[in-house]
C-alpha positions in Angstrom: 51.4 21.8 40.9 50.0 18.5 40.4 46.0 18.2 40.8 46.0 14.2 40.1 47.6 11.1 40.0 48.1 10.0 36.3 49.5 6.6 34.2 50.2 5.9 31.0 50.8 2.5 29.9 52.2 1.2 26.5 51.7 -2.8 25.9 49.2 -5.2 24.1 46.0 -6.4 24.8 45.4 -9.5 27.1 41.4 -8.8 27.0 39.0 -7.1 27.0 35.7 -7.2 29.2 32.7 -5.6 28.5 30.1 -4.4 31.0 26.9 -2.6 30.7 28.3 0.6 31.4 32.2 -0.1 31.2 35.0 -1.6 29.7 37.8 -3.2 31.5 41.3 -3.5 29.1 43.9 -5.6 30.5 47.3 -4.4 29.0 50.5 -6.3 29.2 53.8 -4.2 29.4 57.4 -5.0 29.9 59.5 -4.4 32.2 63.6 -4.9 32.5 65.9 -5.6 35.2 69.3 -6.3 35.9 69.8 -9.4 38.1 73.1 -11.0 38.4 74.7 -9.2 35.4 71.7 -10.1 33.3 69.3 -8.5 32.2 65.7 -9.7 32.8 62.3 -9.3 31.2 59.5 -9.3 33.1 55.7 -9.4 31.6 53.5 -6.4 34.2 49.8 -6.9 34.1 47.5 -3.7 34.1 43.8 -3.1 34.4 42.3 -0.2 32.7 38.7 0.9 33.2 36.8 3.1 30.5 33.7 4.5 31.5 33.4 7.1 28.3 30.4 6.0 26.2 31.8 6.8 23.5 35.0 5.4 24.4 33.3 2.0 25.3 31.9 1.6 22.5 34.7 2.1 20.3 36.8 0.0 22.6 34.5 -2.7 22.0 34.5 -2.4 18.1 37.5 -2.0 17.5 40.5 -3.4 20.2 41.4 -6.9 20.8 43.9 -9.1 22.2 47.4 -9.1 20.8 47.2 -5.2 19.5 49.6 -2.3 21.0 47.8 0.3 22.4 48.5 3.6 24.6 46.2 3.8 27.7 46.5 7.3 30.2 44.1 8.3 32.8 44.1 8.8 36.8 45.0 6.7 39.3 42.2 6.6 42.1 42.5 4.9 45.6 39.1 3.2 46.8 38.0 1.1 49.5 35.1 -1.5 50.5 34.5 -3.3 53.0 33.9 -7.7 52.9 33.2 -9.9 55.5 33.8 -7.5 57.8 37.2 -6.0 56.7 38.1 -2.9 54.8 39.6 -3.9 51.3 41.7 -1.3 49.3 42.0 -0.8 45.4 43.8 1.0 43.4 41.9 1.9 40.0 43.2 3.1 36.7 40.6 5.3 35.2 41.3 5.3 31.3 40.7 8.6 29.6 42.3 8.1 26.5 43.1 4.5 24.4 44.3 4.6 21.1 45.7 1.7 18.6 49.6 2.0 18.0 51.4 1.2 14.7 52.0 -2.3 14.3 54.5 -2.4 11.7 55.6 -0.3 8.8 54.3 -0.7 5.1 57.6 -1.2 2.9 55.9 0.4 -0.4 55.3 3.6 1.5 57.4 3.3 4.5 54.8 5.3 6.5 53.3 3.3 10.1 49.8 2.7 10.8 48.2 6.1 12.4 47.1 5.7 15.8 43.4 5.8 16.2 42.0 7.5 19.3 38.8 6.2 20.8 36.5 9.3 20.5 36.0 11.1 23.4 33.7 13.7 22.0 30.5 14.5 19.7 32.7 16.1 17.6 35.7 14.0 17.7 33.8 11.1 16.2 31.7 13.7 13.7 35.2 14.4 12.7 36.7 11.0 12.1 33.3 10.0 10.2 34.0 13.5 7.7 37.7 12.3 6.9 36.6 8.4 6.2 34.2 10.2 3.2 36.6 12.0 2.2 38.3 9.7 0.1 35.3 8.5 -1.7 34.5 11.8 -2.6 37.8 12.9 -4.1 37.4 9.7 -6.4 34.1 10.6 -8.1 35.6 14.2 -8.4 38.6 12.8 -10.3 36.2 11.0 -12.8 35.0 14.3 -13.7 38.5 16.1 -14.8 39.3 15.4 -18.2 43.4 15.4 -17.8 
């Protein structure tokens, strides 16, 4: 059984707009369809909203226009009143967003690794430890005589 409506968007960032407690990320994705026997490309723009405090900071610091990303989360319907009329919205609440590989390094044939936004204290601490590990490994190599 499904307990929520979910989405997954893979595309390029068009804009990152930060607020005091959340960030809105506009993502462009391509859709193809056949019209009169020819394939037509259509760009679809979607805006996802990130509320998680750690993810908000990571998105603002690490994501920029043009980068490939993968965003997943839940779809929520809301409504509000404006000028005496009820207006309905569909919000894409982003629970996970990460950069995707942009290109391959021809020398190593290894793609850039996706870097997910931190979602917990433990995830952020793990990334810090991994970042410090190579520096420590370099200093250990100096002590090895061979």
